[in-house]
C-alpha positions as protocol buffer text, in pm:
chain_id: "A"
residue {
  index: 1
  type: MET
  ca { x: -3977 y: -2487 z: -174 }
}
residue {
  index: 2
  type: ASN
  ca { x: -3680 y: -2258 z: -113 }
}
residue {
  index: 3
  type: ALA
  ca { x: -3451 y: -2384 z: 158 }
}
residue {
  index: 4
  type: PRO
  ca { x: -3269 y: -2122 z: 367 }
}
residue {
  index: 5
  type: LEU
  ca { x: -2899 y: -2100 z: 287 }
}
residue {
  index: 6
  type: LYS
  ca { x: -2624 y: -2085 z: 542 }
}
residue {
  index: 7
  type: PHE
  ca { x: -2384 y: -1815 z: 428 }
}
residue {
  index: 8
  type: GLU
  ca { x: -2092 y: -1937 z: 637 }
}
residue {
  index: 9
  type: VAL
  ca { x: -2110 y: -2271 z: 454 }
}
residue {
  index: 10
  type: ILE
  ca { x: -2102 y: -2094 z: 118 }
}
residue {
  index: 11
  type: ALA
  ca { x: -1809 y: -1876 z: 221 }
}
residue {
  index: 12
  type: ALA
  ca { x: -1611 y: -2173 z: 349 }
}
residue {
  index: 13
  type: ALA
  ca { x: -1683 y: -2375 z: 35 }
}
residue {
  index: 14
  type: SER
  ca { x: -1580 y: -2088 z: -196 }
}
residue {
  index: 15
  type: LYS
  ca { x: -1222 y: -2099 z: -73 }
}
residue {
  index: 16
  type: SER
  ca { x: -1052 y: -2218 z: -389 }
}
residue {
  index: 17
  type: ARG
  ca { x: -691 y: -2240 z: -278 }
}
residue {
  index: 18
  type: ASP
  ca { x: -516 y: -2421 z: 5 }
}
residue {
  index: 19
  type: PHE
  ca { x: -257 y: -2168 z: 120 }
}
residue {
  index: 20
  type: VAL
  ca { x: -71 y: -2426 z: 329 }
}
residue {
  index: 21
  type: MET
  ca { x: 7 y: -2638 z: 21 }
}
residue {
  index: 22
  type: GLN
  ca { x: 38 y: -2341 z: -219 }
}
residue {
  index: 23
  type: PRO
  ca { x: 167 y: -2049 z: -11 }
}
residue {
  index: 24
  type: PRO
  ca { x: 165 y: -1693 z: -143 }
}
residue {
  index: 25
  type: GLN
  ca { x: 485 y: -1546 z: -283 }
}
residue {
  index: 26
  type: SER
  ca { x: 666 y: -1240 z: -157 }
}
residue {
  index: 27
  type: LEU
  ca { x: 497 y: -909 z: -243 }
}
residue {
  index: 28
  type: ASP
  ca { x: 156 y: -1076 z: -278 }
}
residue {
  index: 29
  type: ARG
  ca { x: -118 y: -882 z: -101 }
}
residue {
  index: 30
  type: ILE
  ca { x: -314 y: -1110 z: 130 }
}
residue {
  index: 31
  type: THR
  ca { x: -610 y: -1085 z: 363 }
}
residue {
  index: 32
  type: PHE
  ca { x: -613 y: -1296 z: 675 }
}
residue {
  index: 33
  type: ASN
  ca { x: -825 y: -1357 z: 980 }
}
residue {
  index: 34
  type: THR
  ca { x: -691 y: -1298 z: 1331 }
}
residue {
  index: 35
  type: PRO
  ca { x: -860 y: -1401 z: 1653 }
}
residue {
  index: 36
  type: ASP
  ca { x: -793 y: -1067 z: 1823 }
}
residue {
  index: 37
  type: ASP
  ca { x: -809 y: -800 z: 1546 }
}
residue {
  index: 38
  type: GLY
  ca { x: -1046 y: -956 z: 1292 }
}
residue {
  index: 39
  type: VAL
  ca { x: -972 y: -946 z: 919 }
}
residue {
  index: 40
  type: MET
  ca { x: -650 y: -764 z: 825 }
}
residue {
  index: 41
  type: ALA
  ca { x: -450 y: -716 z: 506 }
}
residue {
  index: 42
  type: GLY
  ca { x: -90 y: -665 z: 406 }
}
residue {
  index: 43
  type: TYR
  ca { x: 196 y: -762 z: 179 }
}
residue {
  index: 44
  type: VAL
  ca { x: 393 y: -1085 z: 225 }
}
residue {
  index: 45
  type: SER
  ca { x: 759 y: -1033 z: 294 }
}
residue {
  index: 46
  type: VAL
  ca { x: 876 y: -1392 z: 338 }
}
residue {
  index: 47
  type: ILE
  ca { x: 752 y: -1739 z: 435 }
}
residue {
  index: 48
  type: ARG
  ca { x: 932 y: -1886 z: 739 }
}
residue {
  index: 49
  type: GLN
  ca { x: 898 y: -2197 z: 953 }
}
residue {
  index: 50
  type: HIS
  ca { x: 845 y: -2179 z: 1327 }
}
residue {
  index: 51
  type: LEU
  ca { x: 1151 y: -2317 z: 1503 }
}
residue {
  index: 52
  type: GLY
  ca { x: 950 y: -2500 z: 1768 }
}
residue {
  index: 53
  type: ASN
  ca { x: 672 y: -2680 z: 1586 }
}
residue {
  index: 54
  type: GLY
  ca { x: 765 y: -2640 z: 1219 }
}
residue {
  index: 55
  type: GLN
  ca { x: 444 y: -2456 z: 1127 }
}
residue {
  index: 56
  type: ARG
  ca { x: 492 y: -2221 z: 833 }
}
residue {
  index: 57
  type: PHE
  ca { x: 416 y: -1851 z: 876 }
}
residue {
  index: 58
  type: ALA
  ca { x: 391 y: -1561 z: 632 }
}
residue {
  index: 59
  type: TRP
  ca { x: 564 y: -1248 z: 763 }
}
residue {
  index: 60
  type: VAL
  ca { x: 327 y: -976 z: 651 }
}
residue {
  index: 61
  type: GLU
  ca { x: 381 y: -600 z: 645 }
}
residue {
  index: 62
  type: LEU
  ca { x: 46 y: -467 z: 758 }
}
residue {
  index: 63
  type: ASP
  ca { x: -164 y: -212 z: 570 }
}
residue {
  index: 64
  type: ASN
  ca { x: -262 y: 105 z: 756 }
}
residue {
  index: 65
  type: GLU
  ca { x: 14 y: 60 z: 1014 }
}
residue {
  index: 66
  type: LEU
  ca { x: 356 y: 212 z: 1061 }
}
residue {
  index: 67
  type: ALA
  ca { x: 611 y: 114 z: 799 }
}
residue {
  index: 68
  type: GLY
  ca { x: 812 y: -189 z: 899 }
}
residue {
  index: 69
  type: GLN
  ca { x: 549 y: -344 z: 1125 }
}
residue {
  index: 70
  type: PHE
  ca { x: 522 y: -713 z: 1052 }
}
residue {
  index: 71
  type: ARG
  ca { x: 298 y: -986 z: 1178 }
}
residue {
  index: 72
  type: GLY
  ca { x: 351 y: -1360 z: 1161 }
}
residue {
  index: 73
  type: VAL
  ca { x: 42 y: -1513 z: 1002 }
}
residue {
  index: 74
  type: PRO
  ca { x: -12 y: -1890 z: 995 }
}
residue {
  index: 75
  type: LEU
  ca { x: -74 y: -2002 z: 638 }
}
residue {
  index: 76
  type: ALA
  ca { x: -401 y: -2166 z: 746 }
}
residue {
  index: 77
  type: ASP
  ca { x: -540 y: -1824 z: 850 }
}
residue {
  index: 78
  type: ILE
  ca { x: -502 y: -1667 z: 504 }
}
residue {
  index: 79
  type: ILE
  ca { x: -837 y: -1589 z: 340 }
}
residue {
  index: 80
  type: GLY
  ca { x: -736 y: -1447 z: 2 }
}
residue {
  index: 81
  type: CYS
  ca { x: -438 y: -1355 z: -213 }
}
residue {
  index: 82
  type: ASP
  ca { x: -407 y: -1134 z: -523 }
}
residue {
  index: 83
  type: ASN
  ca { x: -112 y: -1330 z: -677 }
}
residue {
  index: 84
  type: CYS
  ca { x: 47 y: -1005 z: -809 }
}
residue {
  index: 85
  type: GLY
  ca { x: 384 y: -1046 z: -635 }
}
residue {
  index: 86
  type: PRO
  ca { x: 578 y: -1135 z: -954 }
}
residue {
  index: 87
  type: ALA
  ca { x: 427 y: -833 z: -1136 }
}
residue {
  index: 88
  type: ARG
  ca { x: 526 y: -604 z: -848 }
}
residue {
  index: 89
  type: ARG
  ca { x: 883 y: -738 z: -858 }
}
residue {
  index: 90
  type: GLN
  ca { x: 897 y: -684 z: -1236 }
}
residue {
  index: 91
  type: ALA
  ca { x: 768 y: -328 z: -1202 }
}
residue {
  index: 92
  type: ALA
  ca { x: 1027 y: -248 z: -936 }
}
residue {
  index: 93
  type: ALA
  ca { x: 1303 y: -382 z: -1163 }
}
residue {
  index: 94
  type: ALA
  ca { x: 1186 y: -185 z: -1468 }
}
residue {
  index: 95
  type: SER
  ca { x: 1370 y: 138 z: -1532 }
}
residue {
  index: 96
  type: ASP
  ca { x: 1054 y: 338 z: -1600 }
}
residue {
  index: 97
  type: SER
  ca { x: 903 y: 275 z: -1258 }
}
residue {
  index: 98
  type: ARG
  ca { x: 988 y: 475 z: -949 }
}
residue {
  index: 99
  type: ARG
  ca { x: 1048 y: 339 z: -606 }
}
residue {
  index: 100
  type: LEU
  ca { x: 882 y: 528 z: -325 }
}
residue {
  index: 101
  type: CYS
  ca { x: 1106 y: 602 z: -32 }
}
residue {
  index: 102
  type: LEU
  ca { x: 1161 y: 878 z: 219 }
}
residue {
  index: 103
  type: THR
  ca { x: 1479 y: 1066 z: 143 }
}
residue {
  index: 104
  type: ASP
  ca { x: 1617 y: 1414 z: 95 }
}
residue {
  index: 105
  type: TYR
  ca { x: 1664 y: 1510 z: -271 }
}
residue {
  index: 106
  type: SER
  ca { x: 1746 y: 1876 z: -206 }
}
residue {
  index: 107
  type: GLY
  ca { x: 2113 y: 1820 z: -300 }
}
residue {
  index: 108
  type: THR
  ca { x: 2011 y: 1661 z: -629 }
}
residue {
  index: 109
  type: LEU
  ca { x: 1777 y: 1949 z: -703 }
}
residue {
  index: 110
  type: ALA
  ca { x: 2055 y: 2199 z: -636 }
}
residue {
  index: 111
  type: ASP
  ca { x: 2285 y: 2005 z: -872 }
}
residue {
  index: 112
  type: GLN
  ca { x: 2020 y: 2005 z: -1144 }
}
residue {
  index: 113
  type: LEU
  ca { x: 1967 y: 2381 z: -1105 }
}
residue {
  index: 114
  type: ARG
  ca { x: 2344 y: 2444 z: -1127 }
}
residue {
  index: 115
  type: ALA
  ca { x: 2365 y: 2226 z: -1440 }
}
residue {
  index: 116
  type: ALA
  ca { x: 2069 y: 2409 z: -1597 }
}
residue {
  index: 117
  type: GLY
  ca { x: 2234 y: 2746 z: -1526 }
}
residue {
  index: 118
  type: ARG
  ca { x: 2554 y: 2644 z: -1707 }
}
residue {
  index: 119
  type: THR
  ca { x: 2383 y: 2573 z: -2038 }
}
C-alpha cells in the first residue's frame, strides 16, 4: 500500500540549483554544510579559486560570529541561497538607506547642536 519514504532521498532530490555551475553572487546569504560544525550560514563576500587544485570557494562572512570572520566554503557544499545580493547592493547605494558601522558621531552631534543654537 504505502511505501515508506526515505527523507534523505527527498532532500537530495529537492536541490534545484547546482552552485558549482551557477555560483552565488556577493552579498547573497547562503547556508552550507561543514563536516566539523554542521550547517552554518553567512553572507558571500567573493568567489575565489584555490591556487593548488583550482577548486572554487565562496569566502563567507559567518553569521553569529565576530565581524570579519570568514570561511572558505567549497561551492559543492552550499545547500541554499537567497539570491538577494543585487537587492542588498542596490539598497546600500540608495541615499535613503543607512549603512551600519561602528563609529563615534559625538563630534557631529556637537556640530548639529551648535548649528541649532545659532538659528
